[in-house]
C-alpha positions as CSV (number, residue, x, y, z in Angstrom):
1,C,-135.1,132.6,-10.4
2,A,-137.6,135.3,-11.4
3,I,-137.0,138.5,-13.3
4,A,-139.6,141.2,-13.3
5,V,-139.6,143.7,-16.2
6,W,-141.7,146.8,-16.7
7,E,-141.6,150.1,-18.5
8,W,-140.2,152.8,-16.2
9,G,-140.7,156.1,-18.1
10,A,-139.2,159.4,-17.1
11,Y,-138.1,159.1,-13.4
12,L,-138.9,162.7,-12.5
13,G,-141.7,163.1,-15.1
14,E,-141.9,164.1,-18.7
15,E,-142.1,167.8,-17.8
16,A,-138.8,167.6,-16.0
17,L,-137.1,166.6,-19.3
18,V,-138.2,169.9,-20.8
19,K,-138.2,172.4,-17.9
20,G,-135.6,170.8,-15.6
21,I,-136.0,170.2,-11.9
22,K,-135.3,171.8,-8.6
23,A,-132.9,169.9,-6.3
24,K,-131.3,170.3,-2.9
25,I,-128.3,169.0,-1.2
26,S,-129.6,166.4,1.2
27,S,-128.6,166.2,4.9
28,Y,-128.3,162.5,4.4
29,A,-124.9,161.3,3.2
30,R,-124.3,158.5,0.7
31,S,-123.0,155.5,2.6
32,Y,-119.2,155.4,2.8
33,I,-117.6,152.9,0.5
34,N,-116.3,150.8,3.5
35,S,-119.6,150.7,5.3
36,T,-121.6,148.7,2.7
37,S,-120.8,147.7,-0.8
38,Q,-121.7,150.4,-3.3
39,K,-121.6,147.8,-6.1
40,A,-124.9,146.1,-5.4
41,K,-128.5,147.0,-5.0
42,I,-129.0,145.7,-1.5
43,C,-131.7,146.9,0.8
44,G,-129.5,149.0,3.0
45,N,-128.3,151.2,0.1
46,Y,-131.9,152.4,-0.6
47,V,-132.6,153.7,2.9
48,N,-130.5,156.9,2.6
49,S,-131.9,157.6,-0.9
50,I,-135.5,157.2,0.4
51,F,-134.9,159.5,3.3
52,A,-133.2,162.0,1.0
53,K,-136.1,161.9,-1.4
54,M,-138.6,162.4,1.4
55,E,-136.6,165.4,2.7
56,A,-136.5,166.9,-0.8
57,I,-140.3,166.6,-1.2
58,E,-140.8,168.1,2.2
59,A,-138.6,171.1,1.2
60,G,-140.7,171.6,-2.0
61,V,-138.1,170.5,-4.5
62,D,-138.1,167.6,-6.9
63,E,-134.9,165.7,-6.1
64,A,-132.1,165.3,-3.5
65,I,-128.4,165.3,-4.2
66,L,-126.4,163.1,-1.9
67,L,-122.8,163.9,-0.9
68,D,-120.3,161.4,0.4
69,T,-118.9,161.7,3.9
70,R,-116.2,164.0,2.7
71,G,-118.7,166.4,1.1
72,F,-118.2,165.4,-2.5
73,V,-121.2,164.9,-4.8
74,T,-122.1,161.3,-5.4
75,E,-125.6,160.9,-7.0
76,G,-129.2,161.8,-6.8
77,S,-131.7,159.8,-4.7
78,G,-132.6,157.8,-7.8
79,E,-130.1,158.5,-10.5
80,N,-126.5,159.1,-11.5
81,L,-125.5,162.7,-12.1
82,F,-123.8,164.2,-15.1
83,W,-123.0,167.8,-15.8
84,V,-121.4,169.8,-18.6
85,R,-118.8,172.5,-18.0
86,D,-116.9,174.2,-20.8
87,G,-118.1,171.6,-23.3
88,V,-116.9,168.6,-21.2
89,I,-119.3,166.0,-19.7
90,Y,-118.5,165.0,-16.1
91,T,-119.9,162.4,-13.7
92,T,-118.9,161.3,-10.3
93,P,-116.2,158.6,-9.7
94,T,-117.8,155.1,-9.4
95,A,-116.1,154.4,-6.0
96,T,-119.1,155.9,-4.1
97,V,-122.0,155.2,-6.5
98,L,-123.7,152.1,-7.9
99,E,-121.9,151.4,-11.1
100,G,-125.1,150.1,-12.6
101,I,-126.5,149.5,-16.1
102,S,-127.7,153.1,-16.5
103,I,-124.4,154.8,-16.0
104,L,-122.5,152.2,-18.0
105,K,-124.9,152.5,-20.9
106,I,-124.7,156.3,-21.0
107,L,-120.9,156.2,-20.9
108,A,-120.8,153.6,-23.6
109,E,-123.1,155.7,-25.8
110,L,-121.0,158.8,-25.2
111,Y,-117.8,157.0,-26.0
112,K,-119.4,155.4,-29.1
113,R,-120.3,158.8,-30.4
114,S,-116.8,160.1,-29.6
115,I,-118.4,162.6,-27.2
116,C,-116.2,161.7,-24.3
117,S,-113.4,159.5,-23.2
118,F,-112.5,159.4,-19.5
119,N,-111.8,157.1,-16.7
120,L,-114.5,157.0,-14.0
121,K,-112.1,155.5,-11.5
122,T,-109.9,158.6,-11.5
123,A,-112.5,161.3,-12.3
124,V,-112.2,164.4,-10.2
125,P,-115.1,164.7,-7.7
126,L,-117.3,167.8,-7.6
127,S,-117.1,169.5,-4.2
128,V,-120.1,171.5,-2.9
129,S,-119.3,174.5,-0.6
């Protein structure tokens, strides 16, 4: 067994942390939950994200947002999504995203700081129209 570790840095660059980014809704959909497991980083789950990222770059924006097959927001090509509306922090339900270390760490930190308390399994998905 081998484990490789390296410092990752800001995924979209340090400037993005200050100025924000431009994103587009991708024409590539996030794989449906019954087509492949969304709970593991297996090779097939990266393909749509790679195509979505290439599409975003070709369109002159920084990032792609993937929808599920019903048109609900799932995640970016390389990150989980969070947004704030009326002082409430939201994220997408974990049924259609990788419930990985990053999202769990962020949610644990928000909960620890008493910033939020919600159930990802029953979160209301954000629809894009």
